[in-house]
N, C-alpha and C positions, 0 to 999 in steps of 0.2 A: 741310678743304682740305689737300692735300699740299704740302710745301715745294717751292719752285721749283727748277728745274735751272739752274745758272749755269756757263757754259762760257767758256774762253779760246780765242780764235782769232786767227790772223794771216794776212794775205795775203802770200805769199812774194815776194821781191824782184823776180823777173822779171815778175810779174803786178800789181805794186803800183800802177802808174800807168795801168792799162788800164780805160778807161771801160766797155767791154763787160762786163768782169768785175764791176765795181762795180754796174752796173745789174742784172745777173742775180742777184747775191747779195742785193741790196735787194729784188728781186721775190720771191725764194724766202722771205726772212725775213718779208715782209709776208703771204705766203700762209699761213705756219704760225705767225703771231702771235709771232715771235721779236723780242724787244725788245733794242735796243742800249743798254746802261747807260752805257758809257764807251768811248772809243776814242782812239787817238793814233798817232804815228809815232816809230819809233826808227831812227836812222841806222846804217849799217854800221860806221862808225868807233866809235860808242858800243857797239855789239854786240861788236866786237873788244876794245875797251878794258876792258869789264866782264866779258868771258868768258861772255857770255850763252848762246852756243851750247853751250859746254862744260858749263854748268850745266843747260841745258835737256835735252840729250841725255847726261846724266851717265854712265850705264852704257855707252851706245854710244861715248861719247867715250873713256872709260878703256880699253875693249877695243881701240878703233881707233887708239890712240896709244901704248899701253904699250910700253916697251922690255924688259919682263920679264913675259912671259905667265904664268909660274909664279905670279905674285902674284895672279892673278885667282881669284875664288871660283867654282868650277864645281860646281853641285849634282850629286848622284849621278845624277839622272834625265837631266841634260844630258850627263854622261859616257856614259851608256847610249845616248843619241841619237847622240853623236859616233861611238861604236864601231859602232853599227848602220849608220850612213850611210857611214863611211869605212873600215870593216874594220880599224881600228887604234885602240888605246886612246888616250885623251887623254894619259895619263902616258907612254906609249911615244913618242908624237909629240913631247911636250915633251923627253924625254931625247935624242931624235935631232935636236933644234933645228929641227923642222919647223913649228913654230907661230910665226907672226909677225904683228904688228899691221899694219893697212893703212898707217899712216904710215911704219913702218919698211920695208915693202915698196916704198912709193913712193920712198923714199930709195935703197934697194938697186937698183931698176930705173932710177933717175934719170929719172923721168917726172913729169908734172904730176899734180895731184890729179884732174883730169878724165880724163886718159889712164888713170890707175889705175882710175877708176870704170868706164870702158868695158871694161877688161880684166876687172874684177870681174863685170860683167854678162855678158860673153861666156862666162866660166867657170861661171856659175851659182853659187848659194849656198843654204845651208839655215840655218834658225833652230834652234839647239840649246837655247836658253833665252832668257828675257827679256833683250833688249838685246845678244844675242850671235849674230852671223851668221858663218858660215864658208864660205869658197870654197877649193876645191883648185886651185892653180896647178901643173899637171902638169909643165910645162917646168922650173920651179924646185923642184919636189917640196916645196912648202910649203902649209900651211893658213893662209890669210890671214883675219884677224879684222876684221870691219867695214870692209872695203875701200871702202865708200861714204862713210865719215865725213868724210875730209879734203875731198873735193869738196863735200859738203854744207855743211861749215863755211865754206869759202871763198866759197860762193854768198852767204852772209849777211854776211860780214865785209869785203867789198870797199868801198872808199871811196864808190863810186857806188851802193851797195846801201842798201835800207831796207825796213822792214816796216810795214804798217798793222795794229795790234792792236786788238781789241775784246773787251770783256766783254759777253756776251750772256746773256739770260735767257728761259726758256720754261717753260710749265706742263706737267708730266708727264702730266696728264690729257688734254692736247691733243697733246703730242709727247713720247714717251719718249726717253731718251738713246739707246737702241738704234736707234730710228727716225731720230733726229737724225743719227747717224753714217752709217747706211746710205742713207737717203733724201734727207737734206739735204746732207751733206758728200760722201758716196760713198766707195767703197773706195780704198785707197792707190794701187792700180794703176788709173788713170783709165779704161783701156780695158775694165776689168771692172766699173766703177761703174754704178749705176743711171743710165739715160740722162737722167733729169730732175734728178739730183743736181748739185751745183755742179761737181764734178770730171767727172762723166759728160757733162753737157751741154756744158761748155766744151771738153772733148776732142773731142766730135762737131762743135763749131763753132769749132775752133781757127783755121782759115784765115780765117773771117769776123772773128774776134776778133784776128787777127794775133798769135797767142799760141803759144808753145812749151809743149807738155804732154808730160811724160815721167814715169817713176816718181819721179824726184827732184823735178822741177819740176811738182808736181801741184797747183799753184795756192794751196792753202790748208791751213793746219794747224788742227786742232781737238782739244781735250782728249778723251782716251778715256773719261774718267769724271769725276764731280764731285771725286774725290780728286786726280786729276792736275790738274784745273783749279785747285784751291786751291794746289797746289804751283807750278804754272806762273805764276800771278799773283804769287806771292811772289818768284819768280825774275826775271821780266821787269819787274815794276813796283817791286820792292824796297821801299824805305821809303815809296813813294807808295801802296802797297796797304794798305788797312785790312781785315784779315781779318774784322772784325765785320760787314762788309757781305756776307759770303759765306754762303749758306744752309746749307751743310754745316758750316762752322765754328761757326755759331750752335748747331747741334744737338750738336756735340761739346763745345763749351764748357760746355754745361749739365751735362756729366759731368766737368768740370774737366780736359778734354783741351785743351792749349794748342798753339800753333804749333810750339814746339820739339819737343814729343812727336810731332806730326804729321810734321814733317820727319825726325825720327829713324826713325820707322816707315817712311817712304818710302825713306830711304837703306838701311835694313836689307832691305826688300822680301822678307820671309820667305816660304818655301814653305809653303803651308797646304792643309788639306783642307776642302772645302765641298760638301756634298750629293754626296759621291762623286767630286768633281773635285779633283785635286791640281795646284796651280799657284802661281806667285808671287802675292803680294798684289795688285800692280797689274794683273796679267792677270785675276785673279778678279773684280776690281771693274769691269772694262771693261763698258760698256753698261748699267750699273746706274744707277737713279735715286737722287737725293740721300738720301731716307729709308732706302732699302735699304743704301746705302753707310754711312751713319751707324750704323745698327743693327749692321752687320757689324763695323765698327771698334770699337764699344763692347763687342762680345762677345769681343774678343781678350784 
């Protein structure tokens, strides 16, 4: 028998008290034999106080708020992507003070986080590496890093905000992690999600559900891999989370790999080669089931 897949999910603040959302998620989980192991509520004030969004979106948060973009680590492949997309090198753009974080641009333009988010969307953006998205603001002649981040952070940290989190478990022989993300959760952009997925279905029925569905307000977050799930549980649940209950951790612990080593590996997020594919560790592990992830990490 293969080890179970265990994911961490949460319903985002705008959808948290929506009965239509709750009923559809429950229906889908029953259909695919997804078991809820544990769940709870975290208030926006607690999310703000504990810096949970900053921890959850660590790389996104750093790039989206830094006052010194030169301190960011940019892999060679990312620099190539930047040059190919914008026809100027990363170093040249830095030297000309053309690179700015979303938070600094928000302050410079004297706009709200939601207004910056709208401008960011209008200008378009490209992903140049894991956790780093760039949009060119032609009027200001600036490359804005992760201009979505402050709006996303504010959505979670308002006093009237809250999330409902759950630890869920499913059998990879019934439901692979890849299918879980594509068929159960749906693509990040709900307009492109499978119509029977949570995001896709609720986008198609948003008027009936009295629900806003956008790229940012896409109803639910779900871990991209068992590796990210393990990290996310340790972030959101902190001391209340016992890693020995996690199927991936159990496999890694057999090889004397503890949580400190796992967190260090996650924070390093090295660029690696796997079966002819070169990418960051977290991206390489996306959509993989627990046993495959464990074997990959053990091989490093």
